[in-house]
C-alpha positions, -999 to +999 in steps of 0.1 A: -566-638-554-599-629-539-619-599-552-640-579-528-665-557-548-690-530-541-727-533-545-748-504-557-780-521-545-791-526-581-809-558-590-787-564-621-754-565-603-757-602-594-765-611-630-739-590-647-707-596-626-685-627-629-694-641-595-670-670-597-642-645-593-657-628-563-656-638-527-678-611-513-696-578-517-696-547-495-720-518-491-739-494-469-772-475-468-769-440-482-776-428-447-773-445-413-763-437-377-725-442-381-720-428-416-691-439-438-666-432-465-689-415-491-714-386-486-751-394-490-754-369-519-734-392-543-746-426-530-774-445-547-806-443-527-818-475-511-844-483-484-839-509-457-863-534-471-846-534-505-812-535-489-822-565-468-835-584-498-803-576-517-781-588-489-801-620-487-797-626-524-759-622-521-757-646-492-779-671-510-752-674-537-727-683-511-709-650-510-700-628-481-715-595-474-696-568-455-716-539-441-696-507-438-695-489-405-663-472-414-670-437-402-638-418-392-657-396-368-691-399-351-689-367-330-687-388-298-723-399-303-711-435-300-702-428-263-736-417-252-765-438-240-787-427-269-759-433-294-753-468-281-790-475-284-790-464-320-758-483-328-774-515-314-805-509-335-784-506-366-763-537-358-795-557-350-808-548-385-774-557-401-774-591-384-811-596-393-803-591-429-778-619-429-746-598-433-717-618-419-691-591-414-686-554-409-658-529-415-649-502-390-623-474-387-629-466-350-613-490-324-642-485-300-667-497-326-646-529-331-646-536-294-683-528-290-692-552-319-668-579-307-684-579-272-720-575-282-722-592-317-697-620-317-714-636-347-699-608-369-664-609-384-648-574-381-625-558-406-604-527-402-610-501-429-585-484-451-597-453-433-579-465-402-547-457-420-528-489-412-493-487-427-469-504-403-465-538-387-472-523-352-505-507-363-515-540-379-507-559-347-528-535-327-559-541-348-554-579-350-551-581-312-582-560-309-600-588-328-600-578-364-604-607-388-587-587-416-572-554-425-576-532-455-543-513-455-538-476-462-546-470-498-525-439-499-493-452-483-483-488-487-496-503-520-461-499-535-440-501-504-431-538-506-409-536-475-438-523-454-460-550-469-434-576-460-432-563-424-470-562-420-474-597-435-448-611-411-463-593-381-499-606-384-517-637-395-551-622-403-563-615-439-547-585-456-565-565-483-555-536-506-577-513-525-566-516-562-583-488-582-581-455-563-561-427-578-557-408-545-526-387-540-496-406-526-494-399-489-525-379-493-525-347-470-563-345-472-568-381-461-580-376-425-601-345-433-617-361-463-626-392-442-642-370-415-663-348-438-675-378-458-685-396-425-705-366-413-722-362-446-736-397-445-749-397-409-786-396-401-795-365-383-763-346-390-767-309-396-751-313-431-782-332-443-761-355-464-747-326-484-710-316-487-690-294-510-660-317-515-631-294-511-607-323-508-617-338-541-616-305-559-582-296-547-568-331-553-582-330-589-565-297-596-532-309-582-533-339-606-542-319-636-514-294-630-488-322-623-499-354-641-471-374-624-495-376-595-517-399-615-487-423-616-477-418-580-511-430-569-512-464-553-534-482-579-526-518-587-529-529-623-549-560-630-517-575-646-498-571-613-522-587-588-501-619-588-471-600-575-492-590-545-505-625-540-470-639-539-463-614-511-492-626-489-519-601-498-551-621-497-576-599-515-580-568-536-609-545-528-624-526-557-643-493-557-668-477-560-703-483-547-715-450-563-712-463-598-737-480-622-734-517-628-719-513-662-689-494-647-685-519-619-687-548-643-658-533-665-636-530-634-644-564-619-639-581-653-605-565-658-593-576-624-608-611-628-591-615-662-558-600-649-555-578-680-569-545-694-560-531-728-567-494-730-571-465-706-562-474-671-582-444-659-613-464-670-608-486-639-606-457-614-636-445-594-652-418-615-669-391-594-691-379-623-704-414-630-727-420-601-762-435-597-772-405-577-770-383-608-797-405-623-819-403-593-852-383-593-850-345-593-868-345-560-841-365-543-813-344-558-832-312-547-833-327-512-795-327-510-786-296-530-813-271-522-796-251-494-807-215-500-799-204-464-763-217-465-752-218-501-755-193-530-775-215-553-768-195-584-730-199-579-734-236-570-755-242-601-728-226-623-704-253-612-729-282-614-709-301-641-674-294-627-669-332-622-680-340-658-661-369-673-623-365-673-606-365-706-575-383-693-558-412-710-533-435-692-519-461-716-520-493-696-499-513-720-471-487-717-470-495-680-460-532-684-430-536-661-438-504-643-439-521-609-404-536-611-389-503-600-408-505-567-400-541-561-363-531-556-367-495-543-388-479-516-403-445-519-406-441-481-373-422-478-371-407-512-379-372-525-402-376-555-387-345-571-352-359-569-362-394-580-383-384-611-393-420-620-431-413-619-427-380-637-408-398-665-434-425-667-462-399-668-445-381-697-449-411-719-481-427-705-505-399-694-523-379-721-547-351-711-568-333-737-553-298-739-587-281-742-601-301-713-569-293-692-573-256-697-610-255-692-611-278-662-581-262-644-597-228-647-630-240-634-615-259-604-594-228-595-624-205-597-646-228-576-619-233-550-615-196-548-652-192-542-651-218-514-620-204-497-630-168-501-666-174-489-684-162-520-702-195-523-717-194-489-745-175-472-740-159-439-749-183-411-736-216-425-755-248-428-790-249-414 
């Protein structure tokens, strides 16, 4: 099965990763006109000249490069003359770099690119939320060469995967290592705020207080079965998906250093990982942005007119490394339940399967649980109550 992997724009990534197991890379500038699925404040900084050289190096090795244009919302700028001009300028640069495909979430962008840049293959993003055969057919008829299906809804719904596979002939991809909530209620909002927080010229300036991540993290800490309900795919189970017509697994995240990406890619290329399954998840605290210069960090986080900096600083390490252990070996055979039973029409509380699995497989350090839960609750209260913000909002 193909592996589609992120680039962090670091020179060592092409030397460290097992390239024979990879069919392509994907990535995006830390800021551009469309924005994308990650806010600028956690993305590794990269200039256009370095990005272009990096893409050329990837293509020189015979690998695909997919530039992300997967914004969930562009504030209607894409439908203005000035916006279309800026979109063309970005796409001209993408093509000039040698990228051979792009990923979109907005149908209009797909149609715009198909008409004006027929040299590019176009993929639908997981942020498009595709989870049914009818939705898949829509995107394929629009011209998508492949679809990355909803990471929060269908990874373990094998009947839905069967229907989607029988409905379309294009390439199907699944994201393998996200620990998002099953049927995530924050999905659309999270996609939108991340999109705006990575758009050039947006009033957020690339900064966002990620309410969705904070609330999601607290939910999982309080009810560890949510770690099991998430739609991750173990390296050991990728063959099950290949047999059912899934063409590729997409791995995240482009915010991480090469050592972390290497561990994830190696595990999926070998089809086995002995140890903590959480090691393979995207870790919000382990980002290249944290290693960036103090000046660049100051650029994103110094917001004295909109945020109480003293309160913000007090929670600066709230996403420090999670002390959560998920025993991957204890999950051997875990997927069998879903091969013969769908969650689509079940009540998780009545079923109890994931809760039982979590009881034996998920271990959370008690001190960390108490400390982290308290801090998440306090920070969320400051966000909702307004104590964190200055009067007047973002400026």
